[in-house]
mmCIF entry with sequence, helices, sheets and N, C-alpha, C, O atoms, coordinates in Angstrom:
data_MODEL
# 
_entry.id   MODEL 
# 
_entity.id                         1 
_entity.type                       polymer 
_entity.pdbx_number_of_molecules   1 
# 
_entity_poly.entity_id                      1 
_entity_poly.type                           'polypeptide(L)' 
_entity_poly.nstd_linkage                   no 
_entity_poly.nstd_monomer                   no 
_entity_poly.pdbx_seq_one_letter_code       
;(UNK)(UNK)(UNK)(UNK)(UNK)(UNK)(UNK)(UNK)(UNK)(UNK)(UNK)(UNK)(UNK)(UNK)(UNK)(UNK)
(UNK)(UNK)(UNK)(UNK)(UNK)(UNK)(UNK)(UNK)(UNK)(UNK)(UNK)(UNK)(UNK)(UNK)(UNK)(UNK)
(UNK)(UNK)(UNK)(UNK)(UNK)(UNK)(UNK)(UNK)
;
_entity_poly.pdbx_seq_one_letter_code_can   XXXXXXXXXXXXXXXXXXXXXXXXXXXXXXXXXXXXXXXX 
_entity_poly.pdbx_strand_id                 A 
# 
loop_
_entity_poly_seq.entity_id 
_entity_poly_seq.num 
_entity_poly_seq.mon_id 
_entity_poly_seq.hetero 
1 1  UNK n 
1 2  UNK n 
1 3  UNK n 
1 4  UNK n 
1 5  UNK n 
1 6  UNK n 
1 7  UNK n 
1 8  UNK n 
1 9  UNK n 
1 10 UNK n 
1 11 UNK n 
1 12 UNK n 
1 13 UNK n 
1 14 UNK n 
1 15 UNK n 
1 16 UNK n 
1 17 UNK n 
1 18 UNK n 
1 19 UNK n 
1 20 UNK n 
1 21 UNK n 
1 22 UNK n 
1 23 UNK n 
1 24 UNK n 
1 25 UNK n 
1 26 UNK n 
1 27 UNK n 
1 28 UNK n 
1 29 UNK n 
1 30 UNK n 
1 31 UNK n 
1 32 UNK n 
1 33 UNK n 
1 34 UNK n 
1 35 UNK n 
1 36 UNK n 
1 37 UNK n 
1 38 UNK n 
1 39 UNK n 
1 40 UNK n 
# 
_struct_asym.id          A 
_struct_asym.entity_id   1 
# 
loop_
_struct_conf.conf_type_id 
_struct_conf.id 
_struct_conf.pdbx_PDB_helix_id 
_struct_conf.beg_label_comp_id 
_struct_conf.beg_label_asym_id 
_struct_conf.beg_label_seq_id 
_struct_conf.pdbx_beg_PDB_ins_code 
_struct_conf.end_label_comp_id 
_struct_conf.end_label_asym_id 
_struct_conf.end_label_seq_id 
_struct_conf.pdbx_end_PDB_ins_code 
_struct_conf.beg_auth_comp_id 
_struct_conf.beg_auth_asym_id 
_struct_conf.beg_auth_seq_id 
_struct_conf.end_auth_comp_id 
_struct_conf.end_auth_asym_id 
_struct_conf.end_auth_seq_id 
_struct_conf.pdbx_PDB_helix_class 
_struct_conf.details 
_struct_conf.pdbx_PDB_helix_length 
HELX_P HELX_P1 AA1 UNK A 12 ? UNK A 14 ? UNK A 12 UNK A 14 5 ? 3  
HELX_P HELX_P2 AA2 UNK A 18 ? UNK A 35 ? UNK A 18 UNK A 35 1 ? 18 
# 
_struct_conf_type.id          HELX_P 
_struct_conf_type.criteria    ? 
_struct_conf_type.reference   ? 
# 
loop_
_atom_site.group_PDB 
_atom_site.id 
_atom_site.type_symbol 
_atom_site.label_atom_id 
_atom_site.label_alt_id 
_atom_site.label_comp_id 
_atom_site.label_asym_id 
_atom_site.label_entity_id 
_atom_site.label_seq_id 
_atom_site.pdbx_PDB_ins_code 
_atom_site.Cartn_x 
_atom_site.Cartn_y 
_atom_site.Cartn_z 
_atom_site.occupancy 
_atom_site.B_iso_or_equiv 
_atom_site.pdbx_formal_charge 
_atom_site.auth_seq_id 
_atom_site.auth_comp_id 
_atom_site.auth_asym_id 
_atom_site.auth_atom_id 
_atom_site.pdbx_PDB_model_num 
ATOM 1   N N  . UNK A 1 1  ? 0.846   -1.169 0.000  1.00 0.00 ? 1  UNK A N  1 
ATOM 2   C CA . UNK A 1 1  ? 0.000   0.000  0.000  1.00 0.00 ? 1  UNK A CA 1 
ATOM 3   C C  . UNK A 1 1  ? 0.896   1.239  0.000  1.00 0.00 ? 1  UNK A C  1 
ATOM 4   O O  . UNK A 1 1  ? 1.895   1.296  0.718  1.00 0.00 ? 1  UNK A O  1 
ATOM 5   N N  . UNK A 1 2  ? 0.528   2.224  -0.809 1.00 0.00 ? 2  UNK A N  1 
ATOM 6   C CA . UNK A 1 2  ? 1.275   3.481  -0.869 1.00 0.00 ? 2  UNK A CA 1 
ATOM 7   C C  . UNK A 1 2  ? 0.956   4.355  0.327  1.00 0.00 ? 2  UNK A C  1 
ATOM 8   O O  . UNK A 1 2  ? -0.141  4.296  0.883  1.00 0.00 ? 2  UNK A O  1 
ATOM 9   N N  . UNK A 1 3  ? 1.924   5.164  0.713  1.00 0.00 ? 3  UNK A N  1 
ATOM 10  C CA . UNK A 1 3  ? 1.743   6.135  1.786  1.00 0.00 ? 3  UNK A CA 1 
ATOM 11  C C  . UNK A 1 3  ? 1.966   7.520  1.215  1.00 0.00 ? 3  UNK A C  1 
ATOM 12  O O  . UNK A 1 3  ? 2.948   7.753  0.509  1.00 0.00 ? 3  UNK A O  1 
ATOM 13  N N  . UNK A 1 4  ? 1.072   8.430  1.511  1.00 0.00 ? 4  UNK A N  1 
ATOM 14  C CA . UNK A 1 4  ? 1.180   9.807  1.046  1.00 0.00 ? 4  UNK A CA 1 
ATOM 15  C C  . UNK A 1 4  ? 1.219   10.732 2.243  1.00 0.00 ? 4  UNK A C  1 
ATOM 16  O O  . UNK A 1 4  ? 0.564   10.485 3.256  1.00 0.00 ? 4  UNK A O  1 
ATOM 17  N N  . UNK A 1 5  ? 1.983   11.790 2.123  1.00 0.00 ? 5  UNK A N  1 
ATOM 18  C CA . UNK A 1 5  ? 2.119   12.771 3.198  1.00 0.00 ? 5  UNK A CA 1 
ATOM 19  C C  . UNK A 1 5  ? 1.685   14.124 2.661  1.00 0.00 ? 5  UNK A C  1 
ATOM 20  O O  . UNK A 1 5  ? 2.075   14.522 1.563  1.00 0.00 ? 5  UNK A O  1 
ATOM 21  N N  . UNK A 1 6  ? 0.884   14.822 3.433  1.00 0.00 ? 6  UNK A N  1 
ATOM 22  C CA . UNK A 1 6  ? 0.438   16.158 3.059  1.00 0.00 ? 6  UNK A CA 1 
ATOM 23  C C  . UNK A 1 6  ? 1.322   17.160 3.799  1.00 0.00 ? 6  UNK A C  1 
ATOM 24  O O  . UNK A 1 6  ? 1.350   17.191 5.029  1.00 0.00 ? 6  UNK A O  1 
ATOM 25  N N  . UNK A 1 7  ? 2.037   17.972 3.035  1.00 0.00 ? 7  UNK A N  1 
ATOM 26  C CA . UNK A 1 7  ? 2.880   19.003 3.629  1.00 0.00 ? 7  UNK A CA 1 
ATOM 27  C C  . UNK A 1 7  ? 2.148   20.340 3.520  1.00 0.00 ? 7  UNK A C  1 
ATOM 28  O O  . UNK A 1 7  ? 1.669   20.711 2.449  1.00 0.00 ? 7  UNK A O  1 
ATOM 29  N N  . UNK A 1 8  ? 2.070   21.043 4.617  1.00 0.00 ? 8  UNK A N  1 
ATOM 30  C CA . UNK A 1 8  ? 1.382   22.333 4.651  1.00 0.00 ? 8  UNK A CA 1 
ATOM 31  C C  . UNK A 1 8  ? 2.214   23.328 5.434  1.00 0.00 ? 8  UNK A C  1 
ATOM 32  O O  . UNK A 1 8  ? 2.978   22.966 6.328  1.00 0.00 ? 8  UNK A O  1 
ATOM 33  N N  . UNK A 1 9  ? 2.049   24.581 5.079  1.00 0.00 ? 9  UNK A N  1 
ATOM 34  C CA . UNK A 1 9  ? 2.724   25.649 5.825  1.00 0.00 ? 9  UNK A CA 1 
ATOM 35  C C  . UNK A 1 9  ? 1.674   26.628 6.319  1.00 0.00 ? 9  UNK A C  1 
ATOM 36  O O  . UNK A 1 9  ? 0.760   27.002 5.585  1.00 0.00 ? 9  UNK A O  1 
ATOM 37  N N  . UNK A 1 10 ? 1.816   27.035 7.565  1.00 0.00 ? 10 UNK A N  1 
ATOM 38  C CA . UNK A 1 10 ? 0.897   27.984 8.178  1.00 0.00 ? 10 UNK A CA 1 
ATOM 39  C C  . UNK A 1 10 ? 1.706   29.083 8.829  1.00 0.00 ? 10 UNK A C  1 
ATOM 40  O O  . UNK A 1 10 ? 2.782   28.832 9.373  1.00 0.00 ? 10 UNK A O  1 
ATOM 41  N N  . UNK A 1 11 ? 1.196   30.289 8.777  1.00 0.00 ? 11 UNK A N  1 
ATOM 42  C CA . UNK A 1 11 ? 1.871   31.375 9.471  1.00 0.00 ? 11 UNK A CA 1 
ATOM 43  C C  . UNK A 1 11 ? 1.581   31.267 10.963 1.00 0.00 ? 11 UNK A C  1 
ATOM 44  O O  . UNK A 1 11 ? 0.555   30.708 11.349 1.00 0.00 ? 11 UNK A O  1 
ATOM 45  N N  . UNK A 1 12 ? 2.460   31.788 11.803 1.00 0.00 ? 12 UNK A N  1 
ATOM 46  C CA . UNK A 1 12 ? 2.216   31.732 13.254 1.00 0.00 ? 12 UNK A CA 1 
ATOM 47  C C  . UNK A 1 12 ? 0.930   32.442 13.667 1.00 0.00 ? 12 UNK A C  1 
ATOM 48  O O  . UNK A 1 12 ? 0.341   32.114 14.697 1.00 0.00 ? 12 UNK A O  1 
ATOM 49  N N  . UNK A 1 13 ? 0.500   33.404 12.874 1.00 0.00 ? 13 UNK A N  1 
ATOM 50  C CA . UNK A 1 13 ? -0.716  34.154 13.198 1.00 0.00 ? 13 UNK A CA 1 
ATOM 51  C C  . UNK A 1 13 ? -1.990  33.394 12.823 1.00 0.00 ? 13 UNK A C  1 
ATOM 52  O O  . UNK A 1 13 ? -3.092  33.822 13.167 1.00 0.00 ? 13 UNK A O  1 
ATOM 53  N N  . UNK A 1 14 ? -1.845  32.284 12.132 1.00 0.00 ? 14 UNK A N  1 
ATOM 54  C CA . UNK A 1 14 ? -3.013  31.540 11.659 1.00 0.00 ? 14 UNK A CA 1 
ATOM 55  C C  . UNK A 1 14 ? -3.823  30.931 12.799 1.00 0.00 ? 14 UNK A C  1 
ATOM 56  O O  . UNK A 1 14 ? -5.024  30.702 12.657 1.00 0.00 ? 14 UNK A O  1 
ATOM 57  N N  . UNK A 1 15 ? -3.175  30.671 13.916 1.00 0.00 ? 15 UNK A N  1 
ATOM 58  C CA . UNK A 1 15 ? -3.851  30.002 15.029 1.00 0.00 ? 15 UNK A CA 1 
ATOM 59  C C  . UNK A 1 15 ? -3.578  30.748 16.331 1.00 0.00 ? 15 UNK A C  1 
ATOM 60  O O  . UNK A 1 15 ? -2.430  30.927 16.738 1.00 0.00 ? 15 UNK A O  1 
ATOM 61  N N  . UNK A 1 16 ? -4.651  31.173 16.965 1.00 0.00 ? 16 UNK A N  1 
ATOM 62  C CA . UNK A 1 16 ? -4.510  31.823 18.265 1.00 0.00 ? 16 UNK A CA 1 
ATOM 63  C C  . UNK A 1 16 ? -4.310  30.795 19.371 1.00 0.00 ? 16 UNK A C  1 
ATOM 64  O O  . UNK A 1 16 ? -3.717  31.088 20.409 1.00 0.00 ? 16 UNK A O  1 
ATOM 65  N N  . UNK A 1 17 ? -4.808  29.605 19.138 1.00 0.00 ? 17 UNK A N  1 
ATOM 66  C CA . UNK A 1 17 ? -4.812  28.569 20.163 1.00 0.00 ? 17 UNK A CA 1 
ATOM 67  C C  . UNK A 1 17 ? -4.601  27.217 19.475 1.00 0.00 ? 17 UNK A C  1 
ATOM 68  O O  . UNK A 1 17 ? -5.093  27.027 18.363 1.00 0.00 ? 17 UNK A O  1 
ATOM 69  N N  . UNK A 1 18 ? -3.890  26.278 20.094 1.00 0.00 ? 18 UNK A N  1 
ATOM 70  C CA . UNK A 1 18 ? -3.682  24.960 19.465 1.00 0.00 ? 18 UNK A CA 1 
ATOM 71  C C  . UNK A 1 18 ? -4.981  24.259 19.069 1.00 0.00 ? 18 UNK A C  1 
ATOM 72  O O  . UNK A 1 18 ? -4.996  23.448 18.144 1.00 0.00 ? 18 UNK A O  1 
ATOM 73  N N  . UNK A 1 19 ? -6.052  24.571 19.760 1.00 0.00 ? 19 UNK A N  1 
ATOM 74  C CA . UNK A 1 19 ? -7.357  23.982 19.435 1.00 0.00 ? 19 UNK A CA 1 
ATOM 75  C C  . UNK A 1 19 ? -7.755  24.304 17.994 1.00 0.00 ? 19 UNK A C  1 
ATOM 76  O O  . UNK A 1 19 ? -8.384  23.483 17.326 1.00 0.00 ? 19 UNK A O  1 
ATOM 77  N N  . UNK A 1 20 ? -7.394  25.484 17.518 1.00 0.00 ? 20 UNK A N  1 
ATOM 78  C CA . UNK A 1 20 ? -7.739  25.876 16.159 1.00 0.00 ? 20 UNK A CA 1 
ATOM 79  C C  . UNK A 1 20 ? -7.053  24.979 15.133 1.00 0.00 ? 20 UNK A C  1 
ATOM 80  O O  . UNK A 1 20 ? -7.624  24.682 14.083 1.00 0.00 ? 20 UNK A O  1 
ATOM 81  N N  . UNK A 1 21 ? -5.831  24.550 15.436 1.00 0.00 ? 21 UNK A N  1 
ATOM 82  C CA . UNK A 1 21 ? -5.136  23.640 14.532 1.00 0.00 ? 21 UNK A CA 1 
ATOM 83  C C  . UNK A 1 21 ? -5.870  22.305 14.456 1.00 0.00 ? 21 UNK A C  1 
ATOM 84  O O  . UNK A 1 21 ? -6.008  21.728 13.377 1.00 0.00 ? 21 UNK A O  1 
ATOM 85  N N  . UNK A 1 22 ? -6.333  21.822 15.584 1.00 0.00 ? 22 UNK A N  1 
ATOM 86  C CA . UNK A 1 22 ? -7.074  20.552 15.599 1.00 0.00 ? 22 UNK A CA 1 
ATOM 87  C C  . UNK A 1 22 ? -8.375  20.662 14.803 1.00 0.00 ? 22 UNK A C  1 
ATOM 88  O O  . UNK A 1 22 ? -8.773  19.718 14.120 1.00 0.00 ? 22 UNK A O  1 
ATOM 89  N N  . UNK A 1 23 ? -9.032  21.816 14.894 1.00 0.00 ? 23 UNK A N  1 
ATOM 90  C CA . UNK A 1 23 ? -10.260 22.026 14.123 1.00 0.00 ? 23 UNK A CA 1 
ATOM 91  C C  . UNK A 1 23 ? -9.970  22.009 12.626 1.00 0.00 ? 23 UNK A C  1 
ATOM 92  O O  . UNK A 1 23 ? -10.720 21.414 11.851 1.00 0.00 ? 23 UNK A O  1 
ATOM 93  N N  . UNK A 1 24 ? -8.888  22.659 12.222 1.00 0.00 ? 24 UNK A N  1 
ATOM 94  C CA . UNK A 1 24 ? -8.509  22.664 10.813 1.00 0.00 ? 24 UNK A CA 1 
ATOM 95  C C  . UNK A 1 24 ? -8.159  21.256 10.342 1.00 0.00 ? 24 UNK A C  1 
ATOM 96  O O  . UNK A 1 24 ? -8.545  20.858 9.243  1.00 0.00 ? 24 UNK A O  1 
ATOM 97  N N  . UNK A 1 25 ? -7.440  20.510 11.154 1.00 0.00 ? 25 UNK A N  1 
ATOM 98  C CA . UNK A 1 25 ? -7.077  19.131 10.805 1.00 0.00 ? 25 UNK A CA 1 
ATOM 99  C C  . UNK A 1 25 ? -8.329  18.281 10.611 1.00 0.00 ? 25 UNK A C  1 
ATOM 100 O O  . UNK A 1 25 ? -8.378  17.453 9.701  1.00 0.00 ? 25 UNK A O  1 
ATOM 101 N N  . UNK A 1 26 ? -9.331  18.476 11.448 1.00 0.00 ? 26 UNK A N  1 
ATOM 102 C CA . UNK A 1 26 ? -10.592 17.737 11.300 1.00 0.00 ? 26 UNK A CA 1 
ATOM 103 C C  . UNK A 1 26 ? -11.296 18.102 9.992  1.00 0.00 ? 26 UNK A C  1 
ATOM 104 O O  . UNK A 1 26 ? -11.839 17.234 9.309  1.00 0.00 ? 26 UNK A O  1 
ATOM 105 N N  . UNK A 1 27 ? -11.284 19.385 9.651  1.00 0.00 ? 27 UNK A N  1 
ATOM 106 C CA . UNK A 1 27 ? -11.919 19.834 8.411  1.00 0.00 ? 27 UNK A CA 1 
ATOM 107 C C  . UNK A 1 27 ? -11.221 19.229 7.195  1.00 0.00 ? 27 UNK A C  1 
ATOM 108 O O  . UNK A 1 27 ? -11.879 18.779 6.257  1.00 0.00 ? 27 UNK A O  1 
ATOM 109 N N  . UNK A 1 28 ? -9.904  19.220 7.213  1.00 0.00 ? 28 UNK A N  1 
ATOM 110 C CA . UNK A 1 28 ? -9.140  18.645 6.103  1.00 0.00 ? 28 UNK A CA 1 
ATOM 111 C C  . UNK A 1 28 ? -9.418  17.154 6.001  1.00 0.00 ? 28 UNK A C  1 
ATOM 112 O O  . UNK A 1 28 ? -9.614  16.637 4.901  1.00 0.00 ? 28 UNK A O  1 
ATOM 113 N N  . UNK A 1 29 ? -9.438  16.465 7.115  1.00 0.00 ? 29 UNK A N  1 
ATOM 114 C CA . UNK A 1 29 ? -9.703  15.031 7.124  1.00 0.00 ? 29 UNK A CA 1 
ATOM 115 C C  . UNK A 1 29 ? -11.082 14.723 6.539  1.00 0.00 ? 29 UNK A C  1 
ATOM 116 O O  . UNK A 1 29 ? -11.226 13.793 5.745  1.00 0.00 ? 29 UNK A O  1 
ATOM 117 N N  . UNK A 1 30 ? -12.087 15.494 6.926  1.00 0.00 ? 30 UNK A N  1 
ATOM 118 C CA . UNK A 1 30 ? -13.438 15.283 6.408  1.00 0.00 ? 30 UNK A CA 1 
ATOM 119 C C  . UNK A 1 30 ? -13.493 15.516 4.901  1.00 0.00 ? 30 UNK A C  1 
ATOM 120 O O  . UNK A 1 30 ? -14.140 14.762 4.175  1.00 0.00 ? 30 UNK A O  1 
ATOM 121 N N  . UNK A 1 31 ? -12.815 16.555 4.435  1.00 0.00 ? 31 UNK A N  1 
ATOM 122 C CA . UNK A 1 31 ? -12.808 16.873 3.002  1.00 0.00 ? 31 UNK A CA 1 
ATOM 123 C C  . UNK A 1 31 ? -12.139 15.757 2.203  1.00 0.00 ? 31 UNK A C  1 
ATOM 124 O O  . UNK A 1 31 ? -12.629 15.380 1.139  1.00 0.00 ? 31 UNK A O  1 
ATOM 125 N N  . UNK A 1 32 ? -11.041 15.235 2.700  1.00 0.00 ? 32 UNK A N  1 
ATOM 126 C CA . UNK A 1 32 ? -10.358 14.133 2.021  1.00 0.00 ? 32 UNK A CA 1 
ATOM 127 C C  . UNK A 1 32 ? -11.253 12.912 1.967  1.00 0.00 ? 32 UNK A C  1 
ATOM 128 O O  . UNK A 1 32 ? -11.330 12.251 0.932  1.00 0.00 ? 32 UNK A O  1 
ATOM 129 N N  . UNK A 1 33 ? -11.928 12.601 3.058  1.00 0.00 ? 33 UNK A N  1 
ATOM 130 C CA . UNK A 1 33 ? -12.815 11.441 3.092  1.00 0.00 ? 33 UNK A CA 1 
ATOM 131 C C  . UNK A 1 33 ? -13.997 11.605 2.137  1.00 0.00 ? 33 UNK A C  1 
ATOM 132 O O  . UNK A 1 33 ? -14.473 10.623 1.567  1.00 0.00 ? 33 UNK A O  1 
ATOM 133 N N  . UNK A 1 34 ? -14.473 12.836 1.960  1.00 0.00 ? 34 UNK A N  1 
ATOM 134 C CA . UNK A 1 34 ? -15.573 13.088 1.027  1.00 0.00 ? 34 UNK A CA 1 
ATOM 135 C C  . UNK A 1 34 ? -15.113 12.891 -0.411 1.00 0.00 ? 34 UNK A C  1 
ATOM 136 O O  . UNK A 1 34 ? -15.800 12.249 -1.206 1.00 0.00 ? 34 UNK A O  1 
ATOM 137 N N  . UNK A 1 35 ? -13.949 13.445 -0.743 1.00 0.00 ? 35 UNK A N  1 
ATOM 138 C CA . UNK A 1 35 ? -13.481 13.427 -2.122 1.00 0.00 ? 35 UNK A CA 1 
ATOM 139 C C  . UNK A 1 35 ? -12.767 12.135 -2.506 1.00 0.00 ? 35 UNK A C  1 
ATOM 140 O O  . UNK A 1 35 ? -12.694 11.788 -3.685 1.00 0.00 ? 35 UNK A O  1 
ATOM 141 N N  . UNK A 1 36 ? -12.243 11.428 -1.513 1.00 0.00 ? 36 UNK A N  1 
ATOM 142 C CA . UNK A 1 36 ? -11.497 10.183 -1.773 1.00 0.00 ? 36 UNK A CA 1 
ATOM 143 C C  . UNK A 1 36 ? -11.969 9.127  -0.781 1.00 0.00 ? 36 UNK A C  1 
ATOM 144 O O  . UNK A 1 36 ? -11.242 8.808  0.160  1.00 0.00 ? 36 UNK A O  1 
ATOM 145 N N  . UNK A 1 37 ? -13.160 8.581  -0.965 1.00 0.00 ? 37 UNK A N  1 
ATOM 146 C CA . UNK A 1 37 ? -13.731 7.663  0.018  1.00 0.00 ? 37 UNK A CA 1 
ATOM 147 C C  . UNK A 1 37 ? -12.937 6.357  0.216  1.00 0.00 ? 37 UNK A C  1 
ATOM 148 O O  . UNK A 1 37 ? -13.091 5.699  1.245  1.00 0.00 ? 37 UNK A O  1 
ATOM 149 N N  . UNK A 1 38 ? -12.106 5.982  -0.738 1.00 0.00 ? 38 UNK A N  1 
ATOM 150 C CA . UNK A 1 38 ? -11.348 4.734  -0.612 1.00 0.00 ? 38 UNK A CA 1 
ATOM 151 C C  . UNK A 1 38 ? -10.017 4.907  0.111  1.00 0.00 ? 38 UNK A C  1 
ATOM 152 O O  . UNK A 1 38 ? -9.300  3.931  0.330  1.00 0.00 ? 38 UNK A O  1 
ATOM 153 N N  . UNK A 1 39 ? -9.685  6.129  0.479  1.00 0.00 ? 39 UNK A N  1 
ATOM 154 C CA . UNK A 1 39 ? -8.428  6.390  1.172  1.00 0.00 ? 39 UNK A CA 1 
ATOM 155 C C  . UNK A 1 39 ? -8.586  6.082  2.655  1.00 0.00 ? 39 UNK A C  1 
ATOM 156 O O  . UNK A 1 39 ? -9.580  6.460  3.275  1.00 0.00 ? 39 UNK A O  1 
ATOM 157 N N  . UNK A 1 40 ? -7.600  5.393  3.216  1.00 0.00 ? 40 UNK A N  1 
ATOM 158 C CA . UNK A 1 40 ? -7.644  5.079  4.649  1.00 0.00 ? 40 UNK A CA 1 
ATOM 159 C C  . UNK A 1 40 ? -6.558  5.836  5.362  1.00 0.00 ? 40 UNK A C  1 
ATOM 160 O O  . UNK A 1 40 ? -6.418  5.716  6.579  1.00 0.00 ? 40 UNK A O  1 
# 
């Protein structure tokens, strides 16, 4: 099975609190699952 890594860059001002990063990660995960349902 292939492994893919998503590299992203964010400015320090993008998140006031670490919780915001977790929220963004959840949004990205949901979007990937919607567009690529066979990806695990």
